[in-house]
N, CA, C and O atoms as a Tinker XYZ file with bonds, in Angstrom:
   540  protein
     1  N      0.887000   -1.223000   -0.007000    73     2
     2  CA     0.045000    0.102000   -0.052000    64     1     3
     3  C      0.857000    1.240000    0.005000    63     2     4     5
     4  O      1.767000    1.338000    0.828000    81     3
     5  N      0.566000    2.182000   -0.886000    73     3     6
     6  CA     1.516000    3.389000   -0.973000    64     5     7
     7  C      1.162000    4.274000    0.248000    63     6     8     9
     8  O      0.079000    4.137000    0.818000    81     7
     9  N      2.091000    5.189000    0.648000    73     7    10
    10  CA     1.952000    6.034000    1.772000    64     9    11
    11  C      0.834000    6.894000    1.609000    63    10    12    13
    12  O      0.149000    7.137000    2.603000    81    11
    13  N      0.493000    7.480000    0.317000    73    11    14
    14  CA    -0.740000    8.256000    0.114000    64    13    15
    15  C     -2.027000    7.544000    0.402000    63    14    16    17
    16  O     -2.979000    8.121000    0.928000    81    15
    17  N     -2.044000    6.199000    0.029000    73    15    18
    18  CA    -3.267000    5.449000    0.288000    64    17    19
    19  C     -3.486000    5.130000    1.773000    63    18    20    21
    20  O     -4.560000    5.249000    2.363000    81    19
    21  N     -2.304000    4.701000    2.307000    73    19    22
    22  CA    -2.313000    4.521000    3.741000    64    21    23
    23  C     -2.714000    5.597000    4.497000    63    22    24    25
    24  O     -3.437000    5.378000    5.469000    81    23
    25  N     -2.311000    6.953000    4.175000    73    23    26
    26  CA    -2.504000    8.187000    4.751000    64    25    27
    27  C     -3.934000    8.373000    4.688000    63    26    28    29
    28  O     -4.559000    8.771000    5.671000    81    27
    29  N     -4.515000    8.092000    3.527000    73    27    30
    30  CA    -5.852000    8.460000    3.229000    64    29    31
    31  C     -6.912000    7.549000    4.100000    63    30    32    33
    32  O     -7.926000    7.986000    4.644000    81    31
    33  N     -6.471000    6.244000    4.110000    73    31    34
    34  CA    -7.293000    5.266000    4.903000    64    33    35
    35  C     -7.270000    5.727000    6.349000    63    34    36    37
    36  O     -8.325000    5.890000    6.962000    81    35
    37  N     -6.033000    5.949000    6.929000    73    35    38
    38  CA    -5.892000    6.235000    8.176000    64    37    39
    39  C     -6.837000    7.510000    8.715000    63    38    40    41
    40  O     -7.543000    7.521000    9.724000    81    39
    41  N     -6.643000    8.551000    7.764000    73    39    42
    42  CA    -7.438000    9.845000    8.198000    64    41    43
    43  C     -8.854000    9.682000    7.912000    63    42    44    45
    44  O     -9.664000   10.253000    8.642000    81    43
    45  N     -9.262000    8.943000    6.899000    73    43    46
    46  CA   -10.599000    8.819000    6.560000    64    45    47
    47  C    -11.411000    8.396000    7.859000    63    46    48    49
    48  O    -12.459000    8.943000    8.204000    81    47
    49  N    -10.785000    7.339000    8.540000    73    47    50
    50  CA   -11.554000    6.863000    9.648000    64    49    51
    51  C    -11.489000    7.848000   10.843000    63    50    52    53
    52  O    -12.363000    7.875000   11.709000    81    51
    53  N    -10.341000    8.700000   10.838000    73    51    54
    54  CA   -10.257000    9.685000   11.931000    64    53    55
    55  C    -11.351000   10.821000   11.744000    63    54    56    57
    56  O    -11.921000   11.397000   12.671000    81    55
    57  N    -11.543000   11.042000   10.421000    73    55    58
    58  CA   -12.425000   12.278000   10.106000    64    57    59
    59  C    -13.860000   12.284000   10.830000    63    58    60    61
    60  O    -14.436000   13.328000   11.133000    81    59
    61  N    -14.352000   11.043000   11.063000    73    59    62
    62  CA   -15.627000   10.978000   11.850000    64    61    63
    63  C    -15.485000   11.780000   13.216000    63    62    64    65
    64  O    -16.469000   12.385000   13.643000    81    63
    65  N    -14.325000   11.797000   13.883000    73    63    66
    66  CA   -14.185000   12.489000   15.113000    64    65    67
    67  C    -13.747000   13.986000   14.977000    63    66    68    69
    68  O    -13.437000   14.621000   15.985000    81    67
    69  N    -13.723000   14.504000   13.830000    73    67    70
    70  CA   -13.276000   15.804000   13.775000    64    69    71
    71  C    -13.967000   16.751000   14.611000    63    70    72    73
    72  O    -15.082000   16.462000   15.044000    81    71
    73  N    -13.381000   17.931000   14.904000    73    71    74
    74  CA   -14.023000   18.926000   15.659000    64    73    75
    75  C    -13.969000   20.248000   14.789000    63    74    76    77
    76  O    -13.315000   20.248000   13.746000    81    75
    77  N    -14.641000   21.357000   15.207000    73    75    78
    78  CA   -14.795000   22.474000   14.426000    64    77    79
    79  C    -13.678000   23.395000   14.285000    63    78    80    81
    80  O    -13.740000   24.305000   13.459000    81    79
    81  N    -12.549000   23.208000   15.112000    73    79    82
    82  CA   -11.474000   23.979000   15.207000    64    81    83
    83  C    -10.270000   23.081000   15.422000    63    82    84    85
    84  O    -10.463000   21.982000   15.941000    81    83
    85  N     -8.977000   23.470000   15.050000    73    83    86
    86  CA    -7.946000   22.536000   15.425000    64    85    87
    87  C     -7.849000   22.398000   17.028000    63    86    88    89
    88  O     -8.253000   23.262000   17.805000    81    87
    89  N     -7.297000   21.272000   17.375000    73    87    90
    90  CA    -7.107000   20.969000   18.813000    64    89    91
    91  C     -6.277000   22.167000   19.532000    63    90    92    93
    92  O     -5.353000   22.751000   18.965000    81    91
    93  N     -6.678000   22.435000   20.729000    73    91    94
    94  CA    -5.895000   23.435000   21.520000    64    93    95
    95  C     -5.657000   22.842000   22.965000    63    94    96    97
    96  O     -6.317000   21.901000   23.406000    81    95
    97  N     -4.721000   23.439000   23.609000    73    95    98
    98  CA    -4.293000   22.870000   24.830000    64    97    99
    99  C     -3.310000   21.818000   24.812000    63    98   100   101
   100  O     -2.492000   21.762000   23.895000    81    99
   101  N     -3.325000   20.954000   25.778000    73    99   102
   102  CA    -2.514000   19.675000   25.703000    64   101   103
   103  C     -3.174000   18.515000   26.342000    63   102   104   105
   104  O     -3.656000   18.539000   27.475000    81   103
   105  N     -3.164000   17.555000   25.588000    73   103   106
   106  CA    -3.917000   16.282000   25.962000    64   105   107
   107  C     -3.571000   15.012000   25.102000    63   106   108   109
   108  O     -3.141000   15.172000   23.960000    81   107
   109  N     -3.726000   13.913000   25.559000    73   107   110
   110  CA    -3.717000   12.811000   24.708000    64   109   111
   111  C     -5.048000   11.894000   24.859000    63   110   112   113
   112  O     -5.725000   11.912000   25.886000    81   111
   113  N     -5.336000   11.134000   23.789000    73   111   114
   114  CA    -6.648000   10.474000   23.853000    64   113   115
   115  C     -6.499000    9.377000   22.869000    63   114   116   117
   116  O     -5.642000    9.428000   21.987000    81   115
   117  N     -7.358000    8.340000   23.014000    73   115   118
   118  CA    -7.630000    7.303000   22.242000    64   117   119
   119  C     -8.867000    7.518000   21.463000    63   118   120   121
   120  O     -9.907000    7.796000   22.060000    81   119
   121  N     -8.833000    7.401000   20.064000    73   119   122
   122  CA   -10.085000    7.671000   19.283000    64   121   123
   123  C    -10.301000    6.183000   18.865000    63   122   124   125
   124  O     -9.354000    5.442000   18.602000    81   123
   125  N    -11.684000    5.771000   18.817000    73   123   126
   126  CA   -11.960000    4.560000   18.414000    64   125   127
   127  C    -13.181000    4.699000   17.441000    63   126   128   129
   128  O    -14.216000    5.295000   17.741000    81   127
   129  N    -12.942000    4.071000   16.222000    73   127   130
   130  CA   -14.080000    4.264000   15.177000    64   129   131
   131  C    -14.345000    2.801000   14.798000    63   130   132   133
   132  O    -13.429000    2.027000   14.521000    81   131
   133  N    -15.711000    2.442000   14.798000    73   131   134
   134  CA   -16.024000    1.015000   14.488000    64   133   135
   135  C    -17.024000    1.101000   13.437000    63   134   136   137
   136  O    -17.847000    2.015000   13.383000    81   135
   137  N    -16.944000    0.046000   12.515000    73   135   138
   138  CA   -18.112000   -0.145000   11.485000    64   137   139
   139  C    -18.434000   -1.650000   11.690000    63   138   140   141
   140  O    -17.995000   -2.253000   12.671000    81   139
   141  N    -19.136000   -2.191000   10.835000    73   139   142
   142  CA   -19.686000   -3.497000   10.804000    64   141   143
   143  C    -18.328000   -4.521000   10.586000    63   142   144   145
   144  O    -18.373000   -5.670000   11.028000    81   143
   145  N    -17.406000   -4.130000   10.040000    73   143   146
   146  CA   -16.217000   -4.844000    9.752000    64   145   147
   147  C    -15.038000   -4.935000   10.668000    63   146   148   149
   148  O    -14.412000   -5.977000   10.866000    81   147
   149  N    -14.750000   -3.655000   11.268000    73   147   150
   150  CA   -13.531000   -3.601000   12.085000    64   149   151
   151  C    -13.663000   -2.383000   12.995000    63   150   152   153
   152  O    -14.549000   -1.545000   12.830000    81   151
   153  N    -12.812000   -2.323000   13.895000    73   151   154
   154  CA   -12.509000   -1.137000   14.955000    64   153   155
   155  C    -11.217000   -0.645000   14.748000    63   154   156   157
   156  O    -10.321000   -1.489000   14.747000    81   155
   157  N    -10.896000    0.587000   14.563000    73   155   158
   158  CA    -9.766000    1.128000   14.464000    64   157   159
   159  C     -9.462000    2.143000   15.682000    63   158   160   161
   160  O    -10.266000    3.021000   15.997000    81   159
   161  N     -8.324000    1.960000   16.289000    73   159   162
   162  CA    -8.048000    2.686000   17.483000    64   161   163
   163  C     -6.717000    3.628000   16.976000    63   162   164   165
   164  O     -5.706000    3.249000   16.386000    81   163
   165  N     -7.056000    4.858000   17.381000    73   163   166
   166  CA    -5.900000    5.873000   16.891000    64   165   167
   167  C     -5.574000    6.560000   18.216000    63   166   168   169
   168  O     -6.465000    6.864000   19.009000    81   167
   169  N     -4.186000    6.816000   18.458000    73   167   170
   170  CA    -3.783000    7.523000   19.580000    64   169   171
   171  C     -3.582000    8.959000   19.075000    63   170   172   173
   172  O     -2.966000    9.164000   18.029000    81   171
   173  N     -4.128000   10.009000   19.854000    73   171   174
   174  CA    -3.797000   11.347000   19.360000    64   173   175
   175  C     -3.141000   12.001000   20.483000    63   174   176   177
   176  O     -3.539000   11.792000   21.629000    81   175
   177  N     -2.032000   12.884000   20.203000    73   175   178
   178  CA    -1.312000   13.655000   21.172000    64   177   179
   179  C     -1.444000   15.097000   20.622000    63   178   180   181
   180  O     -1.247000   15.365000   19.437000    81   179
   181  N     -1.784000   15.987000   21.542000    73   179   182
   182  CA    -1.992000   17.481000   21.134000    64   181   183
   183  C     -1.368000   18.231000   22.041000    63   182   184   185
   184  O     -1.497000   18.002000   23.244000    81   183
   185  N     -0.542000   19.313000   21.523000    73   183   186
   186  CA     0.125000   20.201000   22.166000    64   185   187
   187  C     -0.071000   21.636000   21.509000    63   186   188   189
   188  O      0.642000   22.066000   20.602000    81   187
   189  N     -1.043000   22.261000   22.039000    73   187   190
   190  CA    -1.272000   23.675000   21.352000    64   189   191
   191  C     -1.609000   23.457000   19.832000    63   190   192   193
   192  O     -2.540000   22.728000   19.489000    81   191
   193  N     -0.801000   24.130000   18.930000    73   191   194
   194  CA    -1.104000   23.988000   17.538000    64   193   195
   195  C     -0.314000   22.689000   16.782000    63   194   196   197
   196  O     -0.107000   22.566000   15.575000    81   195
   197  N      0.009000   21.893000   17.719000    73   195   198
   198  CA     0.614000   20.627000   17.062000    64   197   199
   199  C     -0.136000   19.331000   17.430000    63   198   200   201
   200  O     -0.508000   19.143000   18.588000    81   199
   201  N     -0.340000   18.516000   16.533000    73   199   202
   202  CA    -0.967000   17.221000   16.790000    64   201   203
   203  C     -0.407000   16.067000   16.178000    63   202   204   205
   204  O      0.098000   16.145000   15.058000    81   203
   205  N     -0.457000   14.897000   16.880000    73   203   206
   206  CA     0.307000   13.750000   16.264000    64   205   207
   207  C     -0.800000   12.660000   16.451000    63   206   208   209
   208  O     -1.386000   12.516000   17.523000    81   207
   209  N     -1.059000   11.874000   15.298000    73   207   210
   210  CA    -1.872000   10.710000   15.381000    64   209   211
   211  C     -1.146000    9.465000   15.013000    63   210   212   213
   212  O     -0.367000    9.475000   14.060000    81   211
   213  N     -1.367000    8.353000   15.745000    73   211   214
   214  CA    -0.705000    7.169000   15.571000    64   213   215
   215  C     -1.724000    6.133000   15.372000    63   214   216   217
   216  O     -2.747000    6.173000   16.055000    81   215
   217  N     -1.528000    5.137000   14.434000    73   215   218
   218  CA    -2.492000    4.037000   14.175000    64   217   219
   219  C     -1.648000    2.879000   13.529000    63   218   220   221
   220  O     -0.682000    3.070000   12.790000    81   219
   221  N     -2.111000    1.726000   13.883000    73   219   222
   222  CA    -1.536000    0.549000   13.333000    64   221   223
   223  C     -2.593000   -0.041000   12.429000    63   222   224   225
   224  O     -3.758000   -0.241000   12.769000    81   223
   225  N     -2.016000   -0.329000   11.114000    73   223   226
   226  CA    -2.880000   -0.887000   10.110000    64   225   227
   227  C     -2.166000   -2.172000    9.692000    63   226   228   229
   228  O     -1.138000   -2.125000    9.017000    81   227
   229  N     -2.702000   -3.293000   10.088000    73   227   230
   230  CA    -2.082000   -4.567000    9.977000    64   229   231
   231  C     -0.604000   -4.527000   10.524000    63   230   232   233
   232  O     -0.458000   -4.278000   11.721000    81   231
   233  N      0.412000   -4.736000    9.801000    73   231   234
   234  CA     1.802000   -4.798000   10.388000    64   233   235
   235  C      2.446000   -3.406000   10.503000    63   234   236   237
   236  O      3.499000   -3.210000   11.109000    81   235
   237  N      1.691000   -2.396000    9.839000    73   235   238
   238  CA     2.429000   -1.062000    9.664000    64   237   239
   239  C      1.745000   -0.027000   10.676000    63   238   240   241
   240  O      0.536000    0.080000   10.876000    81   239
   241  N      2.690000    0.653000   11.224000    73   239   242
   242  CA     2.243000    1.827000   11.956000    64   241   243
   243  C      2.313000    3.038000   11.233000    63   242   244   245
   244  O      3.374000    3.354000   10.696000    81   243
   245  N      1.220000    3.820000   11.148000    73   243   246
   246  CA     1.229000    5.154000   10.379000    64   245   247
   247  C      1.138000    6.278000   11.515000    63   246   248   249
   248  O      0.393000    6.168000   12.489000    81   247
   249  N      1.967000    7.356000   11.285000    73   247   250
   250  CA     2.184000    8.505000   12.023000    64   249   251
   251  C      1.947000    9.655000   11.280000    63   250   252   253
   252  O      2.575000    9.866000   10.242000    81   251
   253  N      0.964000   10.549000   11.778000    73   251   254
   254  CA     0.684000   11.773000   11.027000    64   253   255
   255  C      0.879000   13.008000   12.036000    63   254   256   257
   256  O      0.269000   13.120000   13.100000    81   255
   257  N      1.684000   13.783000   11.610000    73   255   258
   258  CA     2.138000   15.018000   12.466000    64   257   259
   259  C      1.634000   16.348000   11.764000    63   258   260   261
   260  O      2.006000   16.624000   10.623000    81   259
   261  N      0.861000   17.080000   12.410000    73   259   262
   262  CA     0.328000   18.394000   11.781000    64   261   263
   263  C      0.823000   19.603000   12.649000    63   262   264   265
   264  O      0.673000   19.626000   13.870000    81   263
   265  N      1.404000   20.575000   11.956000    73   263   266
   266  CA     1.839000   21.727000   12.609000    64   265   267
   267  C      0.878000   22.904000   12.089000    63   266   268   269
   268  O      1.031000   23.370000   10.960000    81   267
   269  N     -0.008000   23.309000   12.866000    73   267   270
   270  CA    -1.072000   24.270000   12.515000    64   269   271
   271  C     -0.436000   25.614000   12.126000    63   270   272   273
   272  O     -0.875000   26.276000   11.185000    81   271
   273  N      0.680000   26.027000   12.927000    73   271   274
   274  CA     1.341000   27.266000   12.690000    64   273   275
   275  C      2.030000   27.352000   11.249000    63   274   276   277
   276  O      1.922000   28.327000   10.505000    81   275
   277  N      2.656000   26.348000   11.001000    73   275   278
   278  CA     3.454000   26.305000    9.704000    64   277   279
   279  C      2.469000   25.837000    8.625000    63   278   280   281
   280  O      2.739000   26.024000    7.439000    81   279
   281  N      1.417000   25.276000    8.978000    73   279   282
   282  CA     0.396000   24.680000    7.960000    64   281   283
   283  C      1.058000   23.543000    7.095000    63   282   284   285
   284  O      0.924000   23.454000    5.875000    81   283
   285  N      1.778000   22.702000    7.870000    73   283   286
   286  CA     2.609000   21.531000    7.207000    64   285   287
   287  C      1.918000   20.343000    7.905000    63   286   288   289
   288  O      1.649000   20.331000    9.106000    81   287
   289  N      1.635000   19.264000    6.968000    73   287   290
   290  CA     1.132000   17.951000    7.424000    64   289   291
   291  C      2.276000   16.982000    6.938000    63   290   292   293
   292  O      2.728000   16.988000    5.793000    81   291
   293  N      2.701000   16.119000    7.992000    73   291   294
   294  CA     3.672000   14.970000    7.767000    64   293   295
   295  C      3.031000   13.720000    7.850000    63   294   296   297
   296  O      2.209000   13.510000    8.742000    81   295
   297  N      3.363000   12.746000    6.894000    73   295   298
   298  CA     2.858000   11.381000    7.287000    64   297   299
   299  C      4.076000   10.544000    7.121000    63   298   300   301
   300  O      4.903000   10.739000    6.231000    81   299
   301  N      4.158000    9.516000    8.098000    73   299   302
   302  CA     5.367000    8.633000    8.209000    64   301   303
   303  C      4.851000    7.109000    8.235000    63   302   304   305
   304  O      3.845000    6.802000    8.875000    81   303
   305  N      5.481000    6.323000    7.616000    73   303   306
   306  CA     5.396000    4.834000    7.696000    64   305   307
   307  C      6.708000    4.207000    7.989000    63   306   308   309
   308  O      7.365000    3.761000    7.048000    81   307
   309  N      7.167000    4.129000    9.244000    73   307   310
   310  CA     8.495000    3.729000    9.639000    64   309   311
   311  C      8.984000    2.388000    8.980000    63   310   312   313
   312  O     10.122000    2.259000    8.530000    81   311
   313  N      8.056000    1.430000    8.962000    73   311   314
   314  CA     8.425000    0.224000    8.499000    64   313   315
   315  C      8.717000    0.127000    7.003000    63   314   316   317
   316  O      9.318000   -0.857000    6.573000    81   315
   317  N      8.310000    1.124000    6.183000    73   315   318
   318  CA     8.710000    1.234000    4.929000    64   317   319
   319  C      9.682000    2.337000    4.427000    63   318   320   321
   320  O     10.109000    2.564000    3.295000    81   319
   321  N      9.910000    2.984000    5.684000    73   319   322
   322  CA    10.939000    4.250000    5.518000    64   321   323
   323  C     10.230000    5.186000    4.574000    63   322   324   325
   324  O     10.911000    5.693000    3.682000    81   323
   325  N      8.909000    5.490000    4.658000    73   323   326
   326  CA     8.277000    6.358000    3.859000    64   325   327
   327  C      7.957000    7.647000    4.475000    63   326   328   329
   328  O      7.769000    7.684000    5.691000    81   327
   329  N      7.876000    8.681000    3.783000    73   327   330
   330  CA     7.679000   10.079000    4.501000    64   329   331
   331  C      7.010000   10.886000    3.469000    63   330   332   333
   332  O      7.315000   10.776000    2.281000    81   331
   333  N      6.037000   11.756000    3.926000    73   331   334
   334  CA     5.206000   12.581000    2.928000    64   333   335
   335  C      4.989000   13.909000    3.687000    63   334   336   337
   336  O      4.435000   13.961000    4.786000    81   335
   337  N      5.459000   14.956000    3.030000    73   335   338
   338  CA     5.066000   16.318000    3.621000    64   337   339
   339  C      4.348000   17.037000    2.688000    63   338   340   341
   340  O      4.707000   17.043000    1.510000    81   339
   341  N      3.221000   17.743000    3.131000    73   339   342
   342  CA     2.344000   18.486000    2.327000    64   341   343
   343  C      1.842000   19.767000    2.972000    63   342   344   345
   344  O      1.847000   19.866000    4.199000    81   343
   345  N      1.494000   20.559000    2.344000    73   343   346
   346  CA     0.781000   21.739000    2.921000    64   345   347
   347  C     -0.517000   21.301000    3.417000    63   346   348   349
   348  O     -1.169000   20.434000    2.837000    81   347
   349  N     -0.917000   21.908000    4.519000    73   347   350
   350  CA    -2.132000   21.536000    5.109000    64   349   351
   351  C     -3.329000   21.890000    4.186000    63   350   352   353
   352  O     -4.449000   21.408000    4.359000    81   351
   353  N     -3.005000   22.809000    3.142000    73   351   354
   354  CA    -4.130000   23.187000    2.275000    64   353   355
   355  C     -4.071000   22.334000    0.929000    63   354   356   357
   356  O     -4.864000   22.526000    0.006000    81   355
   357  N     -3.057000   21.373000    0.901000    73   355   358
   358  CA    -3.058000   20.485000   -0.299000    64   357   359
   359  C     -4.188000   19.578000   -0.267000    63   358   360   361
   360  O     -4.642000   19.188000    0.809000    81   359
   361  N     -4.740000   19.165000   -1.544000    73   359   362
   362  CA    -5.902000   18.374000   -1.526000    64   361   363
   363  C     -5.758000   17.035000   -0.639000    63   362   364   365
   364  O     -6.767000   16.578000   -0.102000    81   363
   365  N     -4.661000   16.480000   -0.501000    73   363   366
   366  CA    -4.357000   15.239000    0.153000    64   365   367
   367  C     -4.701000   15.584000    1.702000    63   366   368   369
   368  O     -5.487000   14.896000    2.353000    81   367
   369  N     -4.075000   16.646000    2.189000    73   367   370
   370  CA    -4.440000   16.958000    3.682000    64   369   371
   371  C     -5.875000   17.397000    3.825000    63   370   372   373
   372  O     -6.542000   17.018000    4.787000    81   371
   373  N     -6.386000   18.216000    2.855000    73   371   374
   374  CA    -7.839000   18.574000    2.912000    64   373   375
   375  C     -8.916000   17.411000    3.010000    63   374   376   377
   376  O     -9.909000   17.381000    3.737000    81   375
   377  N     -8.494000   16.504000    2.143000    73   375   378
   378  CA    -9.445000   15.337000    2.181000    64   377   379
   379  C     -9.193000   14.189000    3.251000    63   378   380   381
   380  O    -10.028000   13.314000    3.479000    81   379
   381  N     -8.115000   14.267000    3.804000    73   379   382
   382  CA    -7.763000   13.170000    4.771000    64   381   383
   383  C     -7.549000   13.695000    6.162000    63   382   384   385
   384  O     -7.888000   12.921000    7.057000    81   383
   385  N     -7.049000   14.865000    6.522000    73   383   386
   386  CA    -6.817000   15.325000    7.835000    64   385   387
   387  C     -8.150000   15.803000    8.462000    63   386   388   389
   388  O     -8.736000   16.775000    7.985000    81   387
   389  N     -8.603000   15.162000    9.468000    73   387   390
   390  CA    -9.920000   15.400000    9.928000    64   389   391
   391  C    -10.074000   16.926000   10.275000    63   390   392   393
   392  O    -11.116000   17.477000    9.919000    81   391
   393  N     -9.199000   17.588000   10.886000    73   391   394
   394  CA    -9.135000   18.973000   11.306000    64   393   395
   395  C     -9.112000   19.950000   10.088000    63   394   396   397
   396  O     -9.928000   20.870000   10.043000    81   395
   397  N     -8.244000   19.775000    9.160000    73   395   398
   398  CA    -8.034000   20.596000    7.939000    64   397   399
   399  C     -9.389000   20.329000    7.034000    63   398   400   401
   400  O    -10.030000   21.228000    6.489000    81   399
   401  N     -9.651000   19.147000    6.988000    73   399   402
   402  CA   -10.758000   18.840000    6.007000    64   401   403
   403  C    -12.058000   19.365000    6.612000    63   402   404   405
   404  O    -12.861000   19.833000    5.805000    81   403
   405  N    -12.378000   19.362000    7.842000    73   403   406
   406  CA   -13.449000   19.983000    8.393000    64   405   407
   407  C    -13.494000   21.488000    8.226000    63   406   408   409
   408  O    -14.536000   22.025000    7.851000    81   407
   409  N    -12.374000   22.203000    8.495000    73   407   410
   410  CA   -12.093000   23.678000    8.304000    64   409   411
   411  C    -12.662000   24.020000    6.945000    63   410   412   413
   412  O    -13.531000   24.882000    6.816000    81   411
   413  N    -12.111000   23.265000    5.837000    73   411   414
   414  CA   -12.282000   23.511000    4.406000    64   413   415
   415  C    -13.883000   23.309000    4.209000    63   414   416   417
   416  O    -14.594000   24.169000    3.688000    81   415
   417  N    -14.343000   22.104000    4.678000    73   415   418
   418  CA   -15.717000   21.781000    4.402000    64   417   419
   419  C    -16.609000   22.854000    4.917000    63   418   420   421
   420  O    -17.597000   23.175000    4.257000    81   419
   421  N    -16.340000   23.418000    6.019000    73   419   422
   422  CA   -17.101000   24.392000    6.611000    64   421   423
   423  C    -17.272000   25.696000    5.847000    63   422   424   425
   424  O    -18.210000   26.479000    5.989000    81   423
   425  N    -16.274000   25.822000    5.043000    73   423   426
   426  CA   -16.304000   26.982000    4.060000    64   425   427
   427  C    -17.011000   26.750000    2.844000    63   426   428   429
   428  O    -17.331000   27.756000    2.211000    81   427
   429  N    -17.321000   25.636000    2.385000    73   427   430
   430  CA   -18.052000   25.415000    1.191000    64   429   431
   431  C    -19.458000   24.746000    1.387000    63   430   432   433
   432  O    -20.161000   24.529000    0.400000    81   431
   433  N    -19.866000   24.422000    2.637000    73   431   434
   434  CA   -21.090000   23.613000    2.914000    64   433   435
   435  C    -22.005000   24.545000    3.658000    63   434   436   437
   436  O    -21.485000   25.466000    4.289000    81   435
   437  N    -23.320000   24.404000    3.652000    73   435   438
   438  CA   -24.330000   25.026000    4.398000    64   437   439
   439  C    -24.305000   24.415000    5.817000    63   438   440   441
   440  O    -24.313000   23.197000    5.995000    81   439
   441  N    -24.277000   25.268000    6.759000    73   439   442
   442  CA   -24.122000   24.756000    8.142000    64   441   443
   443  C    -25.473000   25.046000    8.957000    63   442   444   445
   444  O    -26.088000   26.100000    8.796000    81   443
   445  N    -25.866000   24.110000    9.783000    73   443   446
   446  CA   -26.978000   24.258000   10.732000    64   445   447
   447  C    -26.306000   23.745000   12.223000    63   446   448   449
   448  O    -25.875000   22.621000   12.480000    81   447
   449  N    -26.353000   24.792000   13.005000    73   447   450
   450  CA   -25.683000   24.446000   14.283000    64   449   451
   451  C    -26.735000   23.788000   15.087000    63   450   452   453
   452  O    -27.923000   24.110000   15.112000    81   451
   453  N    -26.084000   22.690000   15.835000    73   451   454
   454  CA   -26.908000   21.873000   16.782000    64   453   455
   455  C    -26.848000   22.340000   18.157000    63   454   456   457
   456  O    -25.895000   23.050000   18.480000    81   455
   457  N    -27.724000   22.042000   18.995000    73   455   458
   458  CA   -27.570000   22.388000   20.401000    64   457   459
   459  C    -26.409000   21.796000   20.983000    63   458   460   461
   460  O    -26.175000   20.600000   20.811000    81   459
   461  N    -25.492000   22.701000   21.812000    73   459   462
   462  CA   -24.195000   22.173000   22.461000    64   461   463
   463  C    -24.565000   21.026000   23.217000    63   462   464   465
   464  O    -25.735000   20.977000   23.599000    81   463
   465  N    -23.808000   20.109000   23.503000    73   463   466
   466  CA   -23.898000   19.020000   24.213000    64   465   467
   467  C    -22.791000   18.659000   25.066000    63   466   468   469
   468  O    -21.696000   19.083000   24.695000    81   467
   469  N    -22.831000   17.889000   26.252000    73   467   470
   470  CA   -21.891000   17.592000   27.253000    64   469   471
   471  C    -21.460000   16.143000   26.975000    63   470   472   473
   472  O    -22.239000   15.221000   27.217000    81   471
   473  N    -20.116000   15.902000   26.423000    73   471   474
   474  CA   -19.793000   14.679000   26.329000    64   473   475
   475  C    -18.541000   14.381000   27.051000    63   474   476   477
   476  O    -17.489000   14.956000   26.774000    81   475
   477  N    -18.656000   13.405000   28.058000    73   475   478
   478  CA   -17.451000   13.107000   29.012000    64   477   479
   479  C    -17.090000   14.292000   29.761000    63   478   480   481
   480  O    -15.900000   14.491000   30.004000    81   479
   481  N    -18.119000   15.229000   30.217000    73   479   482
   482  CA   -17.821000   16.462000   30.920000    64   481   483
   483  C    -17.289000   17.619000   29.991000    63   482   484   485
   484  O    -16.945000   18.682000   30.508000    81   483
   485  N    -17.217000   17.436000   28.675000    73   483   486
   486  CA   -16.762000   18.588000   27.925000    64   485   487
   487  C    -17.922000   19.053000   27.051000    63   486   488   489
   488  O    -18.723000   18.334000   26.455000    81   487
   489  N    -17.867000   20.424000   27.083000    73   487   490
   490  CA   -19.023000   21.114000   26.202000    64   489   491
   491  C    -18.500000   21.002000   24.774000    63   490   492   493
   492  O    -17.405000   21.449000   24.433000    81   491
   493  N    -19.342000   20.383000   23.971000    73   491   494
   494  CA   -19.065000   20.213000   22.583000    64   493   495
   495  C    -20.105000   20.844000   21.605000    63   494   496   497
   496  O    -21.317000   20.689000   21.747000    81   495
   497  N    -19.535000   21.568000   20.601000    73   495   498
   498  CA   -20.477000   22.045000   19.618000    64   497   499
   499  C    -20.827000   21.071000   18.534000    63   498   500   501
   500  O    -19.997000   20.189000   18.315000    81   499
   501  N    -21.827000   21.091000   17.886000    73   499   502
   502  CA   -22.224000   20.168000   16.764000    64   501   503
   503  C    -22.786000   20.952000   15.694000    63   502   504   505
   504  O    -23.386000   22.012000   15.874000    81   503
   505  N    -22.562000   20.363000   14.478000    73   503   506
   506  CA   -22.977000   20.931000   13.260000    64   505   507
   507  C    -23.560000   19.954000   12.232000    63   506   508   509
   508  O    -22.973000   18.880000   12.105000    81   507
   509  N    -24.560000   20.178000   11.542000    73   507   510
   510  CA   -25.057000   19.496000   10.387000    64   509   511
   511  C    -24.391000   20.247000    9.199000    63   510   512   513
   512  O    -24.592000   21.449000    9.028000    81   511
   513  N    -23.648000   19.560000    8.440000    73   511   514
   514  CA   -23.136000   20.198000    7.085000    64   513   515
   515  C    -23.892000   19.663000    5.832000    63   514   516   517
   516  O    -23.964000   18.443000    5.687000    81   515
   517  N    -24.409000   20.421000    5.000000    73   515   518
   518  CA   -24.956000   20.046000    3.634000    64   517   519
   519  C    -24.378000   20.618000    2.524000    63   518   520   521
   520  O    -24.123000   21.822000    2.501000    81   519
   521  N    -24.116000   19.794000    1.487000    73   519   522
   522  CA   -23.596000   20.260000    0.383000    64   521   523
   523  C    -24.424000   19.594000   -0.912000    63   522   524   525
   524  O    -24.599000   18.376000   -0.948000    81   523
   525  N    -24.795000   20.248000   -1.704000    73   523   526
   526  CA   -25.549000   19.501000   -2.767000    64   525   527
   527  C    -26.885000   18.788000   -2.288000    63   526   528   529
   528  O    -27.395000   17.909000   -2.983000    81   527
   529  N    -27.365000   19.142000   -1.232000    73   527   530
   530  CA   -28.497000   18.662000   -0.633000    64   529   531
   531  C    -28.203000   17.276000    0.114000    63   530   532   533
   532  O    -29.097000   16.495000    0.442000    81   531
   533  N    -26.925000   17.082000    0.326000    73   531   534
   534  CA   -26.555000   15.921000    1.058000    64   533   535
   535  C    -25.948000   16.249000    2.436000    63   534   536   537
   536  O    -25.171000   17.201000    2.512000    81   535
   537  N    -26.266000   15.493000    3.578000    73   535   538
   538  CA   -25.686000   15.854000    4.845000    64   537   539
   539  C    -24.328000   15.165000    5.038000    63   538   540
   540  O    -23.680000   15.355000    6.067000    81   539
């Protein structure tokens, strides 16, 4: 699997957990996304404008590092010694990085704000995004 394809698969599943702005503050978390076929667990590390996501796909570990200040996204597959660096505004990043993708989508989609909700003790904003009649 090429690094671009692995990067896309990794971040596609992370996109479900995207939030309305880049992460801020400092924390680590496990993100878990399940469908009928599999469960994917991603570890995310956040420190202000930097975030790192790590996930294992089969025998490969995929690492994505995003620097919000410099607008650079880096993807690494250590087992293959592969590295990809793109601008956060590059289509690869926009369609695969959950935070950058959501920021872009919010500029081109119609938004309906949902009532704020409390999840695990944190106030969370929610939105329904529509483009071409599809949510």
